[in-house]
C-alpha positions in Angstrom: 5.2 -16.6 -130.6 6.5 -18.5 -133.6 5.2 -22.1 -133.7 4.8 -22.6 -137.4 7.5 -25.2 -137.6 5.8 -27.2 -134.8 2.2 -26.6 -135.8 1.4 -30.2 -136.9 2.8 -31.6 -133.6 1.0 -29.0 -131.6 -2.3 -30.0 -133.3 -1.8 -33.7 -132.6 -0.7 -32.9 -129.0 -3.8 -31.0 -128.1 -6.0 -33.3 -130.1 -4.9 -36.2 -128.0 -5.4 -34.2 -124.8 -8.9 -33.3 -126.0 -9.7 -36.9 -126.7 -8.4 -38.0 -123.3 -10.4 -35.5 -121.4 -13.5 -36.4 -123.4 -13.2 -40.1 -122.5 -12.6 -39.2 -118.9 -15.7 -36.9 -118.8 -17.8 -39.6 -120.5 -16.7 -42.3 -118.1 -17.5 -40.2 -115.1 -21.0 -39.5 -116.4 -21.5 -43.2 -116.9 -20.5 -43.9 -113.3 -23.1 -41.5 -112.0 -24.0 -37.8 -112.2 -21.2 -36.0 -110.2 -23.6 -33.1 -109.3 -25.4 -35.5 -106.9 -22.3 -36.5 -104.9 -21.4 -33.3 -103.0 -19.8 -30.0 -103.7 -16.3 -31.5 -104.1 -17.4 -34.0 -106.7 -19.2 -31.1 -108.5 -16.0 -29.0 -108.4 -14.1 -31.9 -109.9 -16.6 -32.3 -112.7 -16.3 -28.5 -113.4 -12.5 -28.7 -113.4 -12.6 -31.6 -115.9 -15.1 -29.8 -118.0 -13.0 -26.6 -118.1 -9.9 -28.7 -119.0 -11.9 -30.4 -121.8 -13.1 -27.0 -123.1 -9.5 -25.7 -123.1 -8.1 -28.8 -124.8 -10.8 -28.6 -127.6 -10.3 -24.8 -128.1 -6.6 -25.2 -128.3 -6.8 -28.1 -130.8 -9.3 -26.1 -132.9 -7.3 -22.9 -132.7 -4.0 -24.4 -133.8 -5.7 -26.6 -136.4 -7.5 -23.6 -138.1 -5.1 -20.8 -137.1 -8.1 -18.6 -136.2 -6.9 -15.8 -133.8 -10.3 -15.6 -132.0 -10.3 -19.3 -131.2 -6.7 -19.1 -130.0 -7.6 -16.2 -127.7 -10.5 -18.2 -126.4 -8.2 -21.1 -125.7 -6.0 -18.8 -123.6 -9.0 -17.7 -121.7 -10.0 -21.3 -121.2 -6.6 -22.0 -119.8 -7.2 -19.4 -117.1 -10.7 -20.8 -116.4 -9.1 -24.3 -116.1 -6.7 -23.1 -113.4 -9.5 -21.3 -111.6 -11.6 -24.5 -111.5 -8.8 -26.6 -110.2 -8.1 -23.9 -107.6 -11.7 -24.2 -106.4 -11.5 -28.0 -106.2 -8.2 -28.0 -104.3 -9.4 -25.3 -101.8 -12.6 -27.3 -101.1 -10.5 -30.4 -100.4 -8.3 -28.3 -98.0 -11.4 -26.9 -96.3 -12.9 -29.1 -93.5 -16.6 -29.8 -94.2 -17.5 -29.0 -90.6 -16.2 -25.4 -90.9 -18.4 -23.1 -92.9 -16.9 -20.1 -94.5 -13.4 -20.5 -93.0 -10.5 -22.0 -94.8 -8.9 -23.3 -91.5 -6.6 -25.6 -93.4 -5.1 -22.9 -95.5 -2.8 -19.9 -94.7 -4.7 -16.7 -95.0 -2.7 -15.3 -97.9 -3.0 -18.3 -100.2 -6.7 -18.1 -101.2 -6.6 -14.3 -102.0 -3.4 -14.9 -104.0 -5.2 -17.6 -106.1 -8.2 -15.4 -106.8 -6.0 -12.4 -107.7 -4.0 -14.4 -110.2 -7.1 -15.7 -111.8 -8.7 -12.3 -111.9 -5.5 -10.8 -113.3 -5.4 -13.5 -116.0 -9.0 -12.9 -117.0 -8.6 -9.2 -117.2 -5.5 -9.4 -119.3 -7.1 -11.9 -121.7 -10.3 -9.9 -122.0 -8.3 -6.6 -122.5 -6.1 -8.2 -125.1 -9.1 -9.8 -126.9 -11.0 -6.4 -127.1 -7.8 -4.6 -128.2 -7.3 -2.6 -125.0 -3.7 -3.9 -124.7 -1.0 -4.3 -127.4 -0.1 -8.0 -127.2 3.7 -7.7 -127.9 4.3 -4.8 -125.4 2.4 -6.6 -122.6 3.8 -10.1 -123.4 6.0 -10.3 -120.3 3.0 -9.4 -118.1 1.0 -12.2 -119.7 3.9 -14.7 -119.1 4.2 -13.6 -115.5 0.5 -14.1 -114.9 0.7 -17.5 -116.7 3.6 -18.5 -114.5 1.9 -17.4 -111.2 -1.1 -19.7 -111.7 0.8 -23.0 -111.8 3.1 -21.9 -109.0 0.1 -21.3 -106.7 -1.5 -24.5 -108.0 1.7 -26.4 -107.0 1.5 -24.8 -103.5 -2.1 -26.0 -103.1 -1.1 -29.6 -104.2 1.9 -29.6 -101.8 -0.4 -28.4 -99.0 -3.0 -31.1 -99.8 -0.4 -33.9 -99.8 1.2 -32.8 -96.6 -2.0 -32.1 -94.7 -4.0 -35.3 -95.6 -4.2 -37.9 -92.9 -2.0 -41.0 -93.3 -4.9 -43.3 -94.0 -6.1 -41.1 -96.9 -2.7 -40.7 -98.7 -3.5 -43.8 -100.9 -6.7 -42.0 -102.1 -5.2 -38.6 -102.8 -1.8 -39.6 -104.2 -2.9 -40.0 -107.9 -4.6 -36.6 -107.9 -1.5 -35.0 -106.5 0.7 -36.7 -109.0 -1.5 -35.7 -111.9 -2.0 -32.0 -111.0 1.6 -31.7 -109.7 2.9 -33.0 -113.0 0.8 -30.5 -115.0 1.8 -27.5 -112.8 5.5 -28.4 -112.8 5.6 -28.7 -116.6 3.8 -25.3 -116.9 6.2 -23.7 -114.5 9.1 -24.9 -116.7 7.4 -23.8 -119.9 6.4 -20.3 -118.7 9.6 -19.6 -116.7 11.8 -20.4 -119.7 9.5 -18.2 -121.9 9.8 -15.4 -119.3 13.5 -15.7 -119.2 14.1 -15.7 -123.0 11.0 -13.8 -124.0 9.9 -16.7 -126.3 8.5 -20.2 -125.9 10.4 -23.4 -126.3 8.6 -24.8 -129.4 9.3 -28.4 -128.5 8.1 -27.9 -124.9 5.0 -26.1 -126.0 4.2 -28.8 -128.5 4.5 -31.5 -125.7 2.0 -29.7 -123.4 -1.0 -31.5 -124.7 0.8 -34.9 -124.5 1.7 -34.1 -120.8 -2.0 -33.5 -120.0 -3.1 -36.6 -121.8 -0.6 -38.7 -119.7 -2.1 -37.3 -116.5 -5.7 -38.1 -117.4 -5.4 -41.8 -116.2 -4.2 -40.6 -112.8 -7.2 -38.3 -112.6 -9.5 -41.2 -113.4 -7.8 -43.4 -110.8 -8.1 -40.6 -108.2 -11.8 -40.3 -109.0 -12.4 -44.1 -108.6 -10.5 -44.2 -105.2 -12.3 -41.1 -103.7 -15.9 -41.0 -105.0 -17.1 -38.7 -102.3 -13.8 -36.8 -101.9 -14.1 -36.6 -98.1 -10.4 -36.2 -97.5 -9.2 -36.2 -93.9 -7.4 -32.9 -93.8 -5.6 -31.5 -90.8 -3.5 -28.3 -90.8 -0.1 -28.4 -89.2 2.5 -25.8 -88.5 5.0 -27.7 -90.6 2.6 -27.5 -93.6 2.3 -23.8 -93.2 6.1 -23.4 -92.8 6.9 -25.4 -95.9 4.2 -23.6 -97.9 5.5 -20.2 -96.8 9.0 -21.3 -97.6 8.0 -22.5 -101.0 6.2 -19.2 -101.7 9.2 -17.1 -100.6 11.6 -19.2 -102.8 9.3 -18.8 -105.7 9.0 -15.1 -105.3 12.8 -14.9 -104.9 13.4 -16.9 -108.1 10.9 -14.8 -110.0 12.5 -11.6 -108.8 16.0 -12.8 -109.7 14.7 -14.1 -113.1 13.4 -10.6 -113.9 16.6 -8.9 -112.8 18.6 -11.4 -114.9 16.5 -10.6 -117.9 17.1 -6.9 -117.7 20.8 -7.4 -116.9 21.1 -9.4 -120.1 18.9 -6.9 -122.0 20.9 -3.8 -121.0 24.3 -5.5 -120.6 25.3 -5.4 -124.2 28.2 -7.7 -125.0 28.7 -8.4 -121.3 25.0 -9.3 -120.8 25.3 -13.1 -120.9 28.3 -13.2 -118.7 26.7 -10.8 -116.2 23.5 -12.9 -116.3 25.4 -16.1 -115.5 27.3 -14.4 -112.6 23.9 -13.1 -111.3 22.4 -16.6 -111.6 25.3 -18.1 -109.5 25.0 -15.3 -107.0 21.2 -15.9 -106.7 21.6 -19.7 -106.2 24.4 -19.1 -103.6 22.2 -16.6 -101.8 19.3 -19.1 -101.8 21.6 -21.7 -100.3 22.7 -19.4 -97.6 19.1 -18.5 -96.7 18.0 -22.2 -96.8 20.6 -23.3 -94.3 20.3 -20.3 -92.0 18.8 -21.3 -88.7 17.9 -17.7 -87.8 15.8 -17.3 -91.0 14.0 -20.6 -90.3 13.4 -19.6 -86.7 12.0 -16.2 -87.7 9.7 -17.7 -90.2 8.4 -20.3 -87.8 7.7 -17.7 -85.1 6.0 -15.4 -87.7 3.7 -18.2 -88.9 2.9 -19.4 -85.4 2.2 -15.9 -84.2 0.0 -14.6 -87.1 -1.6 -17.6 -88.7 -2.5 -19.9 -85.8 -4.4 -19.6 -82.5 -1.7 -21.6 -80.7 1.9 -21.2 -81.4 2.7 -24.9 -81.3 1.4 -28.0 -83.0 1.5 -30.1 -79.8 1.2 -33.4 -81.5 4.1 -32.7 -83.8 6.2 -31.2 -81.0 5.6 -34.2 -78.7 6.4 -36.7 -81.4 9.6 -34.8 -82.3 10.7 -34.5 -78.7 10.0 -38.1 -77.9 11.9 -39.2 -81.0 14.8 -36.9 -80.0 15.0 -38.6 -76.6 14.7 -42.1 -78.0 17.4 -42.0 -80.6 20.4 -41.6 -78.3 23.2 -44.1 -79.1 24.3 -44.4 -75.5 23.3 -43.3 -72.0 26.0 -40.6 -72.1 24.3 -39.1 -75.2 20.9 -38.8 -73.4 21.9 -35.5 -71.7 22.7 -33.7 -75.0 19.5 -35.1 -76.6 17.5 -33.6 -73.7 19.2 -30.2 -74.4 18.6 -30.4 -78.1 14.9 -31.3 -77.7 14.1 -28.5 -75.3 16.2 -26.0 -77.3 14.3 -26.8 -80.5 11.0 -25.7 -78.9 12.2 -22.1 -78.4 14.8 -21.9 -81.3 17.7 -21.8 -78.8 21.1 -22.6 -80.4 22.7 -24.1 -77.2 22.4 -25.1 -73.6 23.7 -27.2 -70.7 22.4 -29.9 -68.4 23.0 -30.0 -64.7 22.3 -33.3 -62.9 22.7 -34.7 -59.4 24.4 -38.1 -60.0 24.4 -41.0 -57.7 26.5 -40.5 -54.5 26.6 -36.7 -55.0 24.7 -34.0 -53.2 25.3 -31.1 -55.6 24.2 -30.6 -59.2 27.0 -30.5 -61.8 27.1 -30.0 -65.5 27.0 -33.4 -67.2 26.2 -32.4 -70.8 26.5 -29.3 -72.9 25.7 -28.2 -76.5 27.3 -25.1 -78.0 28.2 -23.6 -74.6 31.5 -23.7 -72.7 32.2 -26.2 -70.0 31.3 -25.2 -66.5 32.8 -26.8 -63.4 30.6 -25.0 -60.9 28.4 -27.1 -58.6 25.1 -26.0 -57.2 24.1 -27.1 -53.8 20.5 -28.3 -53.1 20.1 -25.6 -50.4 20.9 -22.7 -52.7 18.3 -20.1 -53.5 18.1 -21.2 -57.2 17.4 -24.8 -56.5 15.0 -24.1 -53.6 13.0 -21.9 -55.9 12.9 -24.4 -58.7 11.9 -27.3 -56.4 9.2 -25.2 -54.6 7.6 -23.6 -57.7 8.6 -25.8 -60.7 8.7 -22.6 -62.8 10.7 -22.0 -65.9 12.9 -19.0 -65.0 13.3 -16.4 -67.6 16.6 -14.6 -66.8 15.8 -11.7 -69.0 12.6 -11.2 -67.2 14.3 -11.6 -63.8 16.8 -8.8 -64.7 14.0 -6.4 -65.7 11.3 -7.5 -63.1 13.0 -9.3 -60.2 9.9 -8.9 -58.1 8.1 -11.5 -60.1 10.4 -14.2 -58.8 10.0 -13.4 -55.1 13.4 -13.6 -53.3 15.2 -15.6 -55.9 18.9 -15.0 -56.1 20.8 -15.9 -59.3 24.2 -17.5 -58.6 27.2 -15.5 -59.7 28.5 -18.2 -62.0 25.1 -18.3 -63.8 25.2 -14.5 -64.2 28.4 -14.7 -66.0 27.3 -17.6 -68.3 27.2 -16.2 -71.9 23.7 -15.7 -73.3 21.9 -17.6 -70.5 18.2 -17.2 -71.1 15.9 -19.9 -69.7 16.2 -22.3 -66.8 14.0 -25.4 -67.2 13.6 -27.7 -64.2 13.5 -31.4 -64.8 10.9 -32.7 -62.2 10.1 -36.3 -61.7 7.1 -36.0 -59.3 8.2 -33.9 -56.4 11.9 -34.7 -57.0 14.1 -32.6 -59.2 16.4 -34.7 -61.3 18.3 -31.7 -62.7 17.8 -28.5 -64.7 18.6 -27.3 -68.2 19.9 -23.8 -69.0 19.1 -22.6 -72.6 20.9 -19.8 -74.4 19.1 -16.9 -76.1 17.0 -17.8 -79.1 17.9 -17.0 -82.7 14.9 -14.7 -83.0 12.9 -12.7 -80.4 10.3 -15.0 -78.7 7.6 -13.9 -76.2 7.9 -16.4 -73.4 4.2 -16.5 -72.5 2.1 -19.1 -70.7 2.1 -21.4 -73.7 5.9 -21.6 -73.9 6.2 -22.1 -70.2 3.7 -24.9 -70.1 5.3 -26.7 -73.0 8.8 -26.5 -71.5 7.6 -27.6 -68.1 5.7 -30.6 -69.5 8.6 -31.5 -71.7 11.0 -31.1 -68.8 8.9 -33.6 -66.8 9.1 -36.1 -69.7 12.9 -35.6 -70.0 13.2 -36.1 -66.2 11.4 -39.4 -66.5 13.8 -40.5 -69.2 16.9 -39.4 -67.2 15.6 -41.0 -64.0 15.0 -44.3 -66.0 18.5 -44.0 -67.4 20.0 -43.5 -63.9 18.0 -46.4 -62.5 19.1 -48.6 -65.4 22.8 -47.7 -64.8 22.4 -48.4 -61.1 20.8 -51.8 -61.9 23.6 -52.7 -64.3 26.1 -51.7 -61.6 24.3 -53.7 -59.0 24.3 -56.7 -61.4 28.0 -56.3 -62.0 28.6 -56.3 -58.2 26.3 -59.3 -57.8 28.2 -61.2 -60.5 31.5 -60.2 -58.8 30.2 -61.2 -55.4 29.0 -64.6 -56.7 32.3 -65.2 -58.4 34.0 -64.1 -55.1 31.9 -66.6 -53.2 33.0 -69.4 -55.5 36.7 -68.4 -55.2 36.4 -68.1 -51.4 34.8 -71.6 -51.3 37.7 -73.0 -53.2 40.2 -71.1 -51.0 38.5 -72.6 -48.0 39.1 -76.1 -49.4 42.7 -75.3 -50.0 43.1 -73.9 -46.5 41.6 -77.1 -45.1 43.9 -79.2 -47.1 47.0 -77.2 -46.0 45.8 -77.2 -42.4 45.6 -81.0 -42.5 49.0 -81.1 -44.1 50.5 -79.1 -41.2 48.7 -81.3 -38.7 50.2 -84.4 -40.2 53.6 -82.8 -40.5 54.1 -82.9 -36.7 54.1 -86.7 -36.9 55.5 -87.5 -40.4 57.9 -84.6 -41.2 61.0 -86.8 -41.0 59.7 -89.3 -43.6 61.0 -88.6 -47.2 57.7 -89.8 -48.7 55.7 -87.3 -46.7 58.1 -84.5 -47.5 57.7 -85.3 -51.2 54.0 -85.4 -51.0 54.0 -82.2 -48.9 56.0 -80.4 -51.6 53.6 -81.6 -54.3 50.5 -80.6 -52.3 51.9 -77.1 -51.6 52.9 -76.6 -55.2 49.4 -77.7 -56.3 47.8 -75.3 -53.8 49.9 -72.4 -54.9 49.0 -73.0 -58.6 45.3 -73.3 -57.7 45.3 -70.1 -55.7 47.1 -68.3 -58.6 44.4 -69.4 -61.0 41.7 -68.4 -58.6 43.1 -64.9 -58.3 43.3 -64.6 -62.1 39.7 -65.7 -62.3 38.7 -63.1 -59.7 40.6 -60.4 -61.5 39.5 -61.1 -65.0 36.0 -62.2 -64.2 36.2 -65.2 -66.5 36.4 -68.9 -66.2 39.9 -70.4 -65.6 42.2 -70.3 -68.7 42.3 -73.2 -71.1 39.7 -74.7 -73.5 37.6 -77.8 -73.0 39.4 -81.1 -74.0 39.2 -84.8 -73.3 39.5 -85.6 -69.6 40.1 -89.2 -68.3 37.6 -89.6 -65.5 39.4 -92.7 -64.2 42.6 -90.8 -63.7 40.8 -88.0 -61.9 39.0 -90.5 -59.6 42.3 -92.3 -58.8 44.1 -89.0 -58.1 41.3 -88.0 -55.7 41.5 -91.4 -54.0 45.2 -91.1 -53.4 44.8 -87.5 -52.0 42.1 -88.6 -49.5 44.2 -91.6 -48.5 47.1 -89.3 -47.8 44.8 -87.3 -45.6 43.9 -90.5 -43.6 40.5 -91.3 -45.2 39.7 -94.3 -47.3 37.7 -94.0 -50.5 36.7 -97.2 -52.3 37.3 -96.8 -56.0 35.4 -99.1 -58.5 36.4 -98.5 -62.2 34.6 -100.9 -64.6 35.9 -99.0 -67.6 38.3 -96.1 -68.3 36.0 -93.5 -69.7 36.6 -89.9 -70.7 34.5 -86.8 -71.2 35.0 -83.3 -72.6 35.7 -80.5 -70.1 38.3 -78.8 -68.0 40.4 -81.3 -66.0 40.9 -79.0 -63.1 37.2 -78.0 -62.8 36.1 -81.6 -63.1 38.5 -82.6 -60.4 37.2 -79.9 -58.2 33.6 -81.0 -58.7 34.2 -84.7 -58.1 36.5 -83.8 -55.2 33.8 -81.7 -53.7 31.3 -84.6 -53.9 33.7 -87.0 -52.4 34.6 -84.5 -49.6 30.9 -84.0 -48.8 30.5 -87.8 -48.6 33.4 -88.0 -46.2 32.2 -85.2 -44.1 28.8 -86.9 -43.8 30.2 -90.3 -42.9 31.8 -91.5 -39.8 35.4 -92.9 -40.1 33.9 -96.4 -39.6 31.5 -95.9 -42.6 32.1 -96.4 -46.3 32.6 -93.9 -49.1 32.6 -95.3 -52.7 33.3 -93.9 -56.1 32.4 -95.9 -59.2 32.5 -95.3 -62.9 30.6 -97.2 -65.6 29.2 -96.6 -69.1 25.4 -96.1 -69.5 24.6 -95.8 -73.2 26.4 -92.8 -74.6 27.1 -91.4 -71.2 29.6 -91.9 -68.4 28.0 -92.5 -65.1 30.1 -91.5 -62.1 28.5 -92.4 -58.8 29.6 -91.2 -55.3 28.0 -93.1 -52.4 28.3 -93.0 -48.7 26.7 -94.6 -45.6 26.4 -91.2 -43.8 23.5 -89.5 -42.1 21.7 -88.8 -45.5 19.3 -86.0 -46.5 15.5 -85.6 -46.5 13.6 -85.2 -49.8 12.6 -81.7 -48.7 16.2 -80.7 -48.2 17.2 -82.1 -51.6 14.3 -80.3 -53.3 14.5 -76.9 -51.6 18.0 -76.4 -50.3 20.7 -78.7 -51.7 21.6 -76.9 -54.9 20.6 -73.4 -53.8 23.5 -71.0 -53.1 24.3 -70.1 -49.5 22.4 -73.2 -48.2 24.5 -75.6 -46.1 24.2 -78.1 -43.2 27.8 -77.7 -42.2 28.8 -75.4 -39.4 31.7 -73.9 -41.5 30.1 -74.4 -44.9 29.2 -71.7 -47.4 26.6 -73.5 -49.5 28.4 -72.8 -52.7 30.1 -76.1 -53.7 27.0 -78.0 -54.7 25.5 -75.1 -56.6 28.8 -74.5 -58.5 29.1 -78.2 -59.2 25.6 -78.5 -60.7 26.1 -75.4 -62.8 29.3 -76.8 -64.4 27.8 -80.3 -65.0 24.9 -78.6 -66.8 27.4 -76.5 -68.8 29.0 -79.7 -70.1 25.7 -81.1 -71.1 25.4 -83.5 -68.3 23.1 -84.1 -65.4 23.3 -84.8 -61.6 20.9 -87.1 -59.7 20.6 -87.5 -55.9 19.2 -90.5 -54.1 19.3 -90.2 -50.3 17.6 -91.4 -47.2 18.1 -90.1 -43.6 20.1 -92.5 -41.5 21.0 -94.8 -44.5 23.2 -92.7 -46.8 23.4 -90.8 -50.0 24.2 -91.7 -53.6 24.9 -88.9 -56.1 25.1 -89.9 -59.8 26.8 -87.6 -62.3 26.0 -88.3 -66.0 28.4 -86.8 -68.5 28.7 -87.1 -72.3 31.3 -89.6 -73.4 34.5 -88.5 -75.2 36.3 -91.3 -77.2 40.0 -91.2 -76.6 42.3 -93.2 -78.9 45.2 -94.9 -77.2 46.8 -96.3 -80.3 47.9 -94.8 -83.6 45.5 -94.6 -86.5 48.2 -96.3 -88.7 48.2 -99.3 -86.2 44.4 -99.6 -86.6 44.6 -99.6 -90.4 47.3 -102.4 -90.3 45.1 -104.5 -88.0 42.1 -104.0 -90.3 
């Protein structure tokens, strides 16, 4: 390699790296002998020592140009990688397990040692003249590239497998070593592609290592004993295997690209670019292929682990899948997706028995056609699922039907494309429904482990679905309750209107020839019709009567009620000290006050007195309805008066007082009751005042 033009920069670069590693080693020795802190601390000390040796040999070799020192620095680079491999492997090995790398895939450790052994053999053979350097240069570059690739895989496994509470300790180490390995991968892969080093990148190698030294120091201070909490997961193995396959694929395509350019002549570069595009396109196709991922997961679970599933990870993923639905209608599809992901199935359908139905029907589907067939509870399929709770493997049933006793598969299910597994959704002894999954993307042995996982997940899904159905039923019941309550209010008002019209008809027999009565009768009928129309609108739309709150003259409302009662043959004494107003709905306020007056009249003999007074108390209007009727006990007022469906009247519904109190509270007011049996009752309604101007603002300014 030609680095003469960059020689001064290379010398400075590796000199700075040597100084940084020297300071790091000295600081760690001051903190305490690392060989007294456990094998992991000793491995770290050895790694830093090898890095220090490599940096000093590189600086000396490029400063003096002596070939022997340069060869020794290359050998030191291999030893540096080997020392870091040992340290990372020890971190990934649980201390409680002796002689077994249970936190590592079985192929990774041998691959690391083979790369180190190959690098050592090549360096020694080249040093003693057994190999011609130029003719074996590509082999050396390939070995030099393999070591940082394997180191990066180890770092990736360490970061993914460490427990959450230990990430803070291990993060600086992963950043430092990951940065070194990534830079070396770039450096040697480009050299392998173009058969020569990038002089600027090679000159910066020492600076890169010097920049990572503070991170190594920080990692050493955070984890003095290096007792990392490591756990192996299936996801870790999957990502590591994927990374290895991608690395091998890229190395292979890089080699092919080199020979295409070498033997392609004038077309070499164009062919190389076309091959590069094809390689990246093929990598993208493989990366997004569900079948490839499924085959890789099954391969890893079958050959590298005692159990196929990481149950903690599967349970967290399944629970998260069920919990992220945007609506109750999406819950069914989430159940299908969660169960399908456990067996690499690309589709499925959910059959549920909904409220008010006896049979099970398809309520959700994913990548399968719609099916309108219903399955009755007394069918052979459902009786078998309820009795056994088994996961039915339709492929096994076709080849060994005797294993499923007298189970008969329905005709519609036999014709369902790619139907594979039937998973019952059991909530206790009750079957909520069942899920039919289609054939998996890759062959899977449905053994006891798969069956147990699907059955348990089915029970959890059933509890989610049962809770969803119960919630929907509760919401529906609440809607009916709100409708019934509103209907009770409307019926109560209709009863009052009917009473008023009945009284009108009764008086018509005696006064129908009088013009005044006829006019009053027409006004009363028109008012009753308008009121009934508004009540029907309220019942249909489920809202309060139309119109917004505005200023309402309480005096006018009281006088109007007094006149209506007088027309009905009852006398109400009205005492208006001031003409006050409040904010509200005129019609609803008139209904509330009219209800209080009517109750007073009903409780008072014709010879008794019913009074309505209005006065100002501070910033509130006080409207008082009093009578000399039979009165109420304190217990009745406390426990029954304002409770719905509680009444002392033979034909009463117990709604008026409850509705009146609710509306008064809605306006920000209050209602107080003072009653004594045999003496009478006084109800005081306190409402916020609303100032109503009766003169023009211009008039007020002129007077001022």
